[in-house]
N, C-alpha and C positions, 0 to 999 in steps of 0.2 A: 527746547530752549536752551541757548549756550551758556552754560554755567560761567558766571563773573568771577573773574583771578580775584582774592583775597586784596591783592595791591594794583589799583588801577591809577594812581596817581602819587608822584614822589616828590617831596622838596629838597632842594640842596640849598643849604643855608651858608654862603661862602663857595666862591667860585674859584679859588685857585688849581695849580697843579693838581694835587689828589682828587679833588671834587669834581673837577670836569674831568679828570679823567675816567674814574668811575662812573659819573653821568653817560659817559659817552659810550664807554665799553658794554653797560648795562643795554641804555637805548637801543646800540646796535645787535644787539646778542638776538639769537632766534626765538626765545622765548617772550623778550618785550614787544617784538616787533609782532610776535602771535597776540599776544595780550592787550596790545593796541593801550599800552602806558602812557601817560601823559606826565611831563618832565618840565616840571618851572622851579626856579629858583632866585635868587636876590643874593646880591654881595654891595655892602654899603661902599665901596672905593668906587664901585666902576661909574665910569663917563658915560655917554650915549652911544659912543662910537663900540664901547666896549661892551655894551649890552646888544647892539647890534652884531659882534663878532661873536657872542657864545649863543645868540641864536641860530646861526650859521653853523656854528661847528654843533649842535644838536640839541640846545635847548629848545624848550616848544614856548616857553613862555617867562621873559623877565619881569618878576613883581616884586615889589614894596609891600604890598597888600596884606597884612596879619592874617585875615581871616582867610585870606586865600593858599598863603606859604602853610598856617598850622591846621588846616583842615585836610590836610594830606592823608593818605593811608599809612605813609613812609614817610618821616623827614630823616634827613640826613644831615647833621652836622657836620660842616668842615672848613670851620674857623677853626684859631688858634684855641688849645686845648682849655684854657682859662675862659675864653670868649664863650665857648661852646657848655661850658660847666653852667655860666652866667645865666644864660638862654633857657636852659630845662627851668625854672622857673617863672619865665612868662610862657612858656609852652604848655606847661601844667594849667595856666590860668584860661591859656585860650585854644588849646587843642582838644580835640573829643577824646572822651577817654578808651575809645579803641585804637588811637594812633599809635603805631610803633614808631620810634627815636631810635636813630642809632648815630654814629658820628664815626670819622674816620682817623680820631686822636693817637698819638703816636703812645700816650700813656691813658691809663685804664680806671686804675683805681678810684681818685678822686670822682673822676666823672659818675663809676658805675655806684659808689656812696653817695651821691647826691639824687641820681635817678631813684636809690630804694628810698631814698626819705622820702622824697615826692611822691611816692608808686607810680611811676610812669613804665611803660612797657616798652623796656629799654634793652636793648642788644649792642652791646661795644662791637665794635668792627674795626679791624687795623690793617688794611691792606697794606703788605709786606713789599713796595715797591715806592721808588721815588728816584729826583736828580738834583744835582746842584742846582740846578736853575729852577727857579720859582714861576708861579703865575699860569694863567689858563693858555695862553698861548704856547706854553712846552706841553701842554697835555694832549695825549691822543690816547684814543680806544686801544692801542696794544701797551701800554704803559703796565696794565696788568695781566696780559695775556700770560698764562701758564705759572702765574705768581699765588704764593697762599695768602688767603685771607683770615686772617685770625677772630673769631668770634667768639665774644666774655658774655654770658648769660647764667646766671645764679637763679634765676626765677622760674625755668622749664619755657621761657617764650621761642625757644627756636624748637619746642616741640608743636606749636600753636601754629595754625595756618599762615598767618603772615609771616612768623619766623620759617615756615618750611620752605615756602616761596620763595624767602628772600635768597636761603642756599640754591635753590633751583634756579634764580636768577645770575647769582653769582658765577655756578658754574656752568650757566649758559653763555656767558659772558667769556668762560674761558678761563677763571679762577679757580684754583683748588680751596678748600675750605679745612680750617683746623679749629677746633674748640679749646676754650680754658677759663679759669675764671679769671678773674681782673688781677687779682694779687700774684699770681702766677706767670703771667703775662707780664707784669712789670716789671719781674724778678727775670725772664727772660730776655728782655729785651735792654735792659741796664747792661746785660752780658755783652750781647750780642748785635745791638744797635748804638747806645746811646756811648758805652765805651769805647767803639771803634770811632765816632765822630770824634770823641773828645781826644783820643791817640791822635788822629792825623791833624787836627787842629795843634795839639801839641807837638807833634814834628816838622809840619810847615814853620811854627814859629820858632823853633830850635835851629831848624837848617837854613832858615831865612838870609843869610849870609853868605849861603852857598848855592842857591836854587840856580843860578846860571851854569854851575858845573855838574850838574845833575842828570840823569838819562831816565829812560821811559819808567825804569823799576821805580823810582822815586815817586814820578809822576803818579803811576798806579797806585800804590801805597798810601798818596797825599788827597787822593783825589777828595775825599770827603771835605777837604780843609776849603772848600769851595761850598759850602752848604752855607747862608745867612743866619746869622745872629737872631734875627725875628723869627725864625720857624724854631730855633732850640731855647730860646729864652725860656717860653713855656715846659718845653718837655722838660728840662733839667728842673725846673722849680717846681714842677708835680711829680718828679721822681728823684729828688737828690738823694734820700737815703740810700736807697737802692745802687744808684749810682757810684757814689762815694764809695760806698762797701765795695763794688766791683773795681774801683781804681784804690784803694787801701791792697786787696788781694793781689790786683795785678801791679802794685807796686812790689810787692813781696818775691813776686815770681821774678820780677825786675831785677833785682837786685841778686836775686840765686844766679840768675843768667849772668850777669856781671862776674861774680862771685867765680863762675865755672870757664867765663873766659880768661879771666886772669891766671886761673890756678892751671891753664892749657887744661882741662879735665875734658879731653876729645872723644872719649865714651860718651860719658852723657850728653854734651850736644850732638854727636852723632844720634844719639836716643831721642831727642827733642825732634832733630831733622825727621828722622824715620817716622816718628807718629806723627807730625802735623803733615808730611807727604802722604801719609795713609788716612788721614782725617779727609785732607783737600781732595782726595779723591773720589772721598764717599760724597763730599760737597757736591762734586761736579755731578757724581752719578747721582744723586736727589734733584738736583736742577735740569738734569737733561730730562729726568721722568715726568 
């Protein structure tokens, strides 16, 4: 008799860019095909046309029936983070105690804290991928291929059968996984994700009266300025202290750079370029591996 996999059905609540890309990546992975996993989901903003389209893209069943959604072996919350946090109360009431809960939010501390309070089996998940364009129509199973997925677990859930199987699913889908606690995650992404977004936004606004005279280099640096506020509102609201601290640190560096340029400190500027070039090569190597 064939042993049943620990995760036989997965519910996605929120079917936007990341939720649908993750769903499609896992659904079309060898392990999910072999395990015959059922993928179901719900999004309150969907029309009948949207429902038909996401089912054609890989969703097995669109349902608003909470008894079905919350009875899954794995629930993945892929709405904005503050909505995901609010949904945990309902999951606690309606889902079986054995259900594994995860999310794809860009911040982790607040949702992990709430999950601890409710004593849920919870693993925070952050796929390090995205696009400026949003919505399920922009989703694709290859969006996460070769990308890191950060997993945040403070209760040892990753060592349990469902946690181990989730890692296997992600790796079968072509992702690499990296574990850290929720607080460390929010510190890291404040520097490497949230700070770049705000700098790109600020740069575009600063140069708005000159963009008709810019070249491709400016467009590359300003790409993140196309990201929508409705995505970033919750991110900033739930990681404000870390983001503000990184902005303060960067402001100090920017002031120092201004002084070096004004004083023609070319030796120090060359050192900055050399170090940035070295780190950029390291980054390229990491993304190739």
